[in-house]
C-alpha positions as CSV (number, residue, x, y, z in Angstrom):
1,M,-64.2,19.6,33.2
2,D,-65.2,20.8,35.8
3,F,-63.0,21.4,39.0
4,A,-65.3,22.8,41.8
5,Y,-67.3,20.7,44.4
6,D,-71.4,21.2,42.7
7,A,-73.4,23.1,45.3
8,E,-74.6,20.5,47.5
9,T,-71.6,19.0,48.4
10,E,-69.8,22.5,48.7
11,E,-72.5,23.0,51.0
12,L,-71.9,19.9,52.8
13,R,-68.3,20.8,53.4
14,Q,-69.2,23.8,55.0
15,R,-71.5,22.8,57.5
16,L,-68.8,19.9,58.1
17,L,-65.8,22.0,58.5
18,A,-68.5,24.3,61.4
19,F,-69.3,20.9,62.9
20,M,-65.4,20.5,63.4
21,E,-64.2,23.9,64.5
22,E,-67.4,24.5,66.4
23,H,-67.1,20.9,68.3
24,V,-64.4,18.9,67.3
25,Y,-61.3,20.3,67.4
26,P,-62.3,21.7,70.8
27,A,-63.0,17.9,72.0
28,E,-59.5,16.5,71.8
29,A,-58.3,17.5,74.6
30,V,-61.7,16.3,76.4
31,M,-61.2,12.9,74.7
32,E,-57.5,12.6,76.7
33,T,-59.1,13.6,79.6
34,Q,-61.2,11.1,79.4
35,L,-59.2,8.6,78.1
36,A,-57.4,9.2,81.2
37,E,-60.4,8.5,84.2
38,R,-62.4,5.5,82.9
39,D,-62.8,2.7,84.0
40,D,-62.9,-0.1,81.2
41,P,-59.7,0.7,79.0
42,W,-61.0,0.1,76.1
43,A,-64.4,1.8,76.1
44,T,-65.1,4.9,74.0
45,P,-64.9,8.3,76.0
46,P,-68.3,9.5,76.0
47,I,-67.0,12.8,74.0
48,V,-68.0,10.5,71.1
49,G,-71.8,9.9,71.7
50,E,-72.2,14.2,72.6
51,L,-70.1,14.6,69.2
52,Q,-72.7,12.1,67.7
53,A,-75.7,13.5,68.0
54,E,-74.2,16.7,67.2
55,A,-73.5,15.7,63.9
56,R,-76.8,13.4,64.0
57,K,-78.6,17.3,64.3
58,R,-77.0,19.1,61.4
59,G,-78.0,16.2,58.8
60,L,-74.1,14.3,58.9
61,W,-74.6,11.2,59.3
62,N,-73.4,7.7,57.6
63,L,-72.2,9.5,54.5
64,F,-70.3,6.8,54.1
65,L,-72.5,4.2,52.5
66,A,-72.8,5.4,48.9
67,G,-75.5,4.3,46.8
68,H,-77.9,4.4,49.6
69,P,-79.4,7.7,49.6
70,E,-81.9,6.5,52.4
71,H,-79.4,6.2,55.2
72,G,-77.7,9.3,54.6
73,G,-75.2,7.8,52.4
74,L,-73.7,10.3,49.4
75,P,-72.0,8.6,45.8
76,N,-68.2,8.3,46.6
77,L,-67.4,11.7,44.1
78,R,-69.3,13.9,46.4
79,Y,-68.1,11.8,50.1
80,A,-64.4,12.1,49.1
81,P,-64.1,16.1,50.4
82,L,-65.7,15.1,53.3
83,A,-64.1,11.9,54.5
84,E,-61.6,14.2,53.4
85,I,-62.1,17.0,56.4
86,T,-62.7,14.7,59.2
87,G,-58.9,13.1,58.3
88,R,-58.0,15.7,60.4
89,S,-59.0,14.6,63.7
90,P,-58.3,10.9,62.7
91,R,-59.1,10.1,66.1
92,L,-63.1,11.2,66.8
93,A,-64.2,13.1,63.5
94,P,-65.5,10.1,61.5
95,A,-66.4,8.1,64.6
96,A,-69.2,11.1,65.1
97,L,-70.4,10.5,61.9
98,N,-70.6,7.1,62.3
99,C,-68.2,6.7,59.4
100,A,-65.4,4.9,61.3
101,A,-64.1,2.0,60.3
102,P,-64.4,-1.0,60.7
103,D,-68.0,-0.2,60.9
104,T,-68.1,0.9,57.4
105,G,-67.3,-1.9,56.1
106,N,-69.7,-4.3,57.9
107,M,-72.6,-2.1,57.5
108,E,-71.6,-2.1,53.5
109,V,-71.2,-5.7,53.6
110,L,-74.6,-6.6,55.6
111,T,-76.1,-3.8,53.0
112,M,-74.7,-5.4,50.0
113,F,-75.3,-9.2,51.1
114,G,-77.6,-9.5,54.0
115,T,-81.0,-11.1,54.4
116,P,-83.7,-9.1,56.0
117,D,-83.1,-10.8,59.6
118,Q,-79.7,-10.0,59.7
119,K,-79.7,-6.7,58.7
120,K,-82.6,-5.9,61.1
121,R,-80.6,-7.5,63.8
122,W,-77.3,-6.3,63.3
123,L,-77.3,-3.8,60.4
124,E,-79.7,-1.0,62.1
125,P,-78.4,-1.0,65.0
126,L,-74.7,-0.3,63.6
127,L,-76.3,2.7,61.5
128,D,-77.9,4.5,64.3
129,A,-74.2,3.8,66.6
130,R,-75.8,1.9,68.9
131,I,-73.0,-1.4,68.8
132,R,-70.0,-1.6,67.3
133,S,-68.5,-4.3,65.5
134,A,-65.3,-6.0,64.2
135,F,-63.9,-7.8,61.3
136,A,-62.0,-11.2,62.0
137,M,-60.0,-12.2,58.8
138,T,-56.2,-11.4,59.1
139,E,-54.6,-15.0,60.8
140,P,-51.2,-14.7,63.1
141,A,-49.8,-18.0,61.8
142,V,-50.2,-17.6,57.7
143,A,-49.1,-14.4,55.9
144,S,-52.3,-12.9,55.5
145,S,-51.7,-10.9,52.3
146,D,-53.6,-13.5,50.5
147,A,-56.8,-14.1,52.1
148,T,-56.6,-17.6,50.3
149,N,-53.9,-18.6,53.3
150,I,-56.4,-18.3,56.3
151,T,-56.9,-21.4,58.1
152,T,-59.9,-20.6,60.3
153,S,-62.4,-23.6,59.9
154,I,-65.9,-23.0,59.5
155,V,-67.6,-26.4,59.1
156,R,-71.4,-27.4,58.6
157,E,-73.0,-29.6,61.4
158,G,-76.4,-29.8,60.9
159,D,-78.1,-26.6,62.0
160,E,-75.0,-25.2,62.9
161,Y,-71.9,-23.5,62.3
162,V,-68.2,-24.5,63.9
163,I,-65.7,-22.1,64.2
164,N,-62.5,-22.8,65.1
165,G,-58.9,-20.4,64.7
166,R,-56.8,-17.8,65.9
167,K,-57.1,-14.0,64.2
168,W,-55.7,-10.9,65.5
169,F,-54.7,-7.9,64.7
170,I,-59.4,-7.4,64.9
171,T,-60.3,-3.6,65.3
172,G,-62.2,-3.2,67.8
173,A,-62.9,-6.0,69.4
174,L,-61.9,-5.5,72.4
175,N,-64.5,-2.2,72.8
176,P,-67.5,-3.1,75.2
177,A,-70.2,-1.8,72.7
178,C,-69.0,-4.8,70.0
179,E,-71.6,-7.3,69.8
180,I,-70.7,-8.6,66.5
181,F,-68.0,-10.0,64.5
182,I,-68.5,-10.9,60.7
183,V,-65.6,-13.8,60.5
184,M,-64.0,-15.7,57.4
185,G,-63.0,-18.3,56.6
186,K,-62.6,-21.6,55.2
187,T,-66.0,-23.7,55.0
188,D,-64.2,-26.3,51.7
189,P,-60.7,-26.7,51.8
190,D,-60.7,-28.6,49.1
191,A,-63.0,-25.8,46.1
192,D,-61.4,-23.7,43.7
193,R,-58.8,-22.0,45.7
194,H,-61.1,-18.8,45.6
195,K,-64.1,-20.7,46.5
196,Q,-62.5,-22.0,49.9
197,Q,-64.0,-19.3,51.7
198,S,-66.9,-17.5,53.7
199,M,-68.3,-15.7,56.0
200,V,-70.5,-15.9,59.1
201,L,-71.9,-13.6,61.9
202,V,-70.6,-14.1,65.5
203,P,-72.1,-12.4,68.4
204,R,-69.4,-11.3,70.8
205,D,-71.1,-13.5,73.8
206,T,-71.0,-17.2,71.9
207,P,-69.7,-19.8,73.9
208,G,-65.9,-20.8,72.8
209,L,-65.6,-16.8,71.2
210,T,-62.8,-15.5,73.5
211,V,-61.4,-11.6,73.2
212,E,-57.2,-12.9,74.4
213,R,-55.2,-9.6,74.2
214,G,-55.0,-6.0,72.6
215,M,-52.4,-5.4,69.7
216,T,-50.0,-3.0,69.8
217,V,-49.6,-0.9,66.3
218,F,-46.1,0.6,66.4
219,G,-46.3,0.7,71.1
220,Y,-49.9,2.8,70.8
221,D,-53.3,0.6,71.5
222,D,-55.8,2.2,69.4
223,S,-58.0,2.3,72.4
224,D,-60.3,5.1,72.1
225,H,-62.4,2.9,70.0
226,G,-61.8,-0.7,70.8
227,G,-57.8,-1.5,69.7
228,H,-56.6,-4.7,67.7
229,A,-57.3,-7.7,69.2
230,E,-56.0,-11.1,69.4
231,V,-59.3,-13.2,69.2
232,L,-59.3,-17.0,69.3
233,F,-63.0,-19.8,68.5
234,E,-63.0,-23.0,69.5
235,N,-65.8,-24.9,68.8
236,V,-67.9,-21.4,68.4
237,R,-71.6,-22.5,66.9
238,V,-73.7,-20.6,65.2
239,P,-77.0,-20.9,62.9
240,A,-76.3,-21.4,60.0
241,E,-78.5,-18.9,58.7
242,N,-75.3,-17.0,60.2
243,L,-74.0,-17.3,57.0
244,I,-73.9,-13.9,54.8
245,G,-74.5,-14.4,51.2
246,A,-73.5,-18.5,49.6
247,E,-71.3,-20.5,51.2
248,G,-67.4,-20.6,48.9
249,E,-68.9,-16.3,48.8
250,G,-66.7,-15.3,51.1
251,F,-63.0,-14.4,49.5
252,A,-66.1,-11.9,46.8
253,V,-67.1,-10.2,50.1
254,A,-64.3,-9.5,51.2
255,Q,-63.3,-7.8,47.8
256,A,-66.0,-6.0,48.1
257,R,-66.0,-4.7,51.6
258,L,-62.2,-3.3,51.0
259,G,-62.3,-2.0,47.6
260,P,-64.5,1.1,49.6
261,G,-62.7,1.0,52.7
262,R,-59.1,2.0,50.3
263,I,-60.4,4.8,49.1
264,H,-61.7,5.9,52.5
265,H,-58.1,5.4,54.2
266,C,-57.1,7.1,51.3
267,M,-59.4,10.0,52.0
268,R,-58.8,10.8,55.3
269,A,-55.0,10.5,55.0
270,L,-55.0,13.7,52.7
271,G,-57.0,15.2,55.8
272,M,-54.9,14.4,57.7
273,A,-52.0,15.4,55.5
274,E,-52.9,18.9,55.8
275,R,-53.7,19.1,58.9
276,A,-49.9,18.0,59.7
277,L,-48.7,20.5,57.1
278,E,-51.1,23.5,58.7
279,I,-49.5,22.7,62.2
280,T,-45.8,22.7,61.3
281,C,-46.0,25.9,58.9
282,R,-47.3,27.8,61.7
283,R,-44.3,25.9,64.2
284,V,-41.6,26.7,61.8
285,L,-42.8,30.6,61.1
286,D,-42.2,30.9,65.5
287,R,-38.7,28.9,65.7
288,V,-36.2,30.6,65.4
289,A,-32.9,28.6,65.3
290,F,-29.5,30.1,63.7
291,G,-31.0,33.6,64.1
292,R,-33.4,33.4,62.0
293,P,-37.1,31.3,61.3
294,L,-37.1,27.6,61.1
295,A,-39.7,29.2,57.5
296,E,-36.4,30.7,56.4
297,Q,-34.3,27.7,55.9
298,G,-33.9,25.7,52.9
299,V,-34.6,22.5,52.9
300,V,-37.9,23.3,55.4
301,R,-39.1,25.5,52.5
302,E,-38.0,22.5,50.3
303,W,-40.2,19.7,52.4
304,I,-43.1,22.3,52.7
305,A,-43.1,22.6,49.2
306,E,-43.0,19.3,48.6
307,A,-45.6,18.1,50.9
308,R,-47.7,20.9,49.1
309,V,-46.9,18.9,45.4
310,Q,-47.7,15.8,46.7
311,I,-51.2,16.6,48.8
312,E,-52.5,17.9,45.5
313,Q,-51.2,14.9,43.1
314,L,-52.8,12.6,45.5
315,R,-56.5,14.2,46.2
316,L,-56.3,14.4,42.2
317,L,-56.3,10.8,42.2
318,V,-58.4,9.8,44.6
319,L,-61.0,12.0,42.9
320,K,-61.1,10.7,40.2
321,T,-60.8,6.9,41.4
322,A,-63.7,7.9,43.1
323,Y,-65.7,9.0,40.3
324,L,-64.3,5.8,38.9
325,M,-66.1,4.2,41.7
326,D,-69.7,6.0,40.7
327,T,-69.8,5.4,37.4
328,V,-68.5,2.0,36.6
329,G,-68.5,0.5,39.8
330,N,-65.2,-0.5,41.7
331,K,-64.2,-3.6,39.1
332,G,-64.1,-1.0,36.3
333,A,-62.5,1.4,39.2
334,H,-59.7,-1.5,40.2
335,T,-56.8,-0.2,38.9
336,E,-56.9,3.1,39.9
337,I,-58.2,1.7,43.7
338,Q,-54.8,0.1,43.6
339,A,-53.3,2.7,42.5
340,I,-54.6,5.4,45.7
341,K,-53.7,3.0,48.4
342,I,-50.1,2.4,47.0
343,A,-49.4,5.9,46.8
344,T,-51.5,7.7,49.9
345,P,-50.1,5.7,53.0
346,R,-46.5,6.0,51.3
347,T,-46.6,9.6,49.9
348,V,-48.2,10.7,53.2
349,E,-46.3,8.7,55.5
350,W,-42.8,10.9,54.3
351,I,-45.2,14.3,54.8
352,L,-45.3,13.6,58.5
353,D,-42.2,12.4,58.7
354,K,-41.3,15.3,57.5
355,C,-43.7,17.1,59.6
356,V,-41.8,15.5,63.3
357,Q,-38.1,16.7,61.5
358,A,-39.0,20.1,61.7
359,H,-40.5,19.4,65.2
360,G,-37.5,18.4,67.0
361,A,-38.3,17.1,69.6
362,A,-41.7,17.1,70.7
363,G,-42.4,15.7,66.8
364,V,-42.0,12.6,68.6
365,S,-43.9,13.2,71.7
366,Q,-47.8,13.0,72.7
367,D,-47.5,17.1,72.9
368,V,-48.6,17.3,69.4
369,P,-50.9,14.2,67.4
370,I,-48.8,14.4,64.5
371,A,-46.4,10.5,65.6
372,A,-49.0,8.9,66.2
373,W,-50.9,9.6,62.8
374,Q,-47.4,8.7,61.6
375,A,-48.2,5.4,62.7
376,G,-51.6,4.6,61.8
377,V,-50.2,6.2,58.0
378,R,-47.4,3.8,58.0
379,S,-49.5,0.4,58.9
380,L,-52.0,1.3,56.3
381,R,-49.2,-0.1,53.7
382,L,-50.0,-3.4,55.0
383,A,-54.1,-2.4,56.3
384,D,-56.8,-3.4,53.2
385,G,-53.2,-5.3,51.3
386,P,-49.6,-4.5,51.6
387,D,-48.4,-2.3,48.9
388,E,-46.5,-5.0,47.2
389,V,-49.6,-7.7,46.6
390,H,-51.2,-3.7,45.1
391,L,-47.9,-3.4,43.2
392,R,-47.8,-7.0,41.8
393,S,-51.2,-7.1,41.0
394,L,-51.7,-3.5,38.9
395,G,-47.8,-4.5,37.2
396,R,-49.4,-7.4,35.4
397,A,-52.8,-5.9,34.8
398,E,-49.8,-2.6,33.2
399,L,-48.5,-5.6,31.6
400,R,-51.6,-7.2,30.3
401,K,-52.1,-4.8,27.8
402,Y,-49.2,-5.5,25.6
403,R,-49.3,-9.7,25.6
């Protein structure tokens, strides 16, 4: 068993690390200034476009799209260490490489299920980062942890579908560059439970689509890339050819979309934990309390040791999952995908909590990024399926072996 990265992956790692040092980290302060000065409170700051131009020059573009090297995509096992590096600057680096959610998942859906016309109209500009997109599934009125609960209706009337419903926490929807929504709703409430749902493409400027407000996540509006919106669909009409796949395939499409999304989140969370630990180690070596550096306090050393052990454990599980996704497919890696989705956010949340504690008051302030990262990681325990759903499914699968 060889744990070393292959030569091509290592070359990409070094190229990406150089890009981070030379461009991304220096751009973090620039982004903060631009966020404060922008006219549109939801617009992406210009520095992102500058970073994207540089990333394209360096061949660091669309790396997430496994199985599609024609677009720059890499196998999951090779993308994992690169995604981890981007997680070290989660607000800038994924977007700089055109590897940021929800566009990544939407591009995967269009790549797998889109018609030639849908790909030309929406996939190509997304691959080129000329537009942004949103994925509208979660609803405020039902427990969306069970995706079969969704109540938004998608009704066929002649050559059109008519959409009515309310969605919320729709990431990126407030961004003025967001031009297309992938909307999940029910086309046949009387069908089998997992065959009731379908997905349709809804352009942002369609009459009846109203982006009502931005939702906060632990008080953060995440406005640097378009926030998380509550969206109302009132008699929204789109052509029948805007259907993705066939009627009744919406649940299956959602599952195909969410598998890669889950591992991408976990890959980036590892990088976030690594950088937070690095920042914290520097802090505790310099900060003196009770006559000696914090680094000499036993409890602080224990936090650091536990964090190192946990990061190494998570990385191995993520890499194993990526390997299985490449070799036996997402369905064959289902158990491992659930395992990393359970383990990674809650473990990284613990690491970030200790990093906040080691920083004292600064840890909860805007002067270090750790508190914001912690809020983001905590929300991952709900996004793409809450912990309890994955634990339920994983426990059932484990017991099935012994029945």
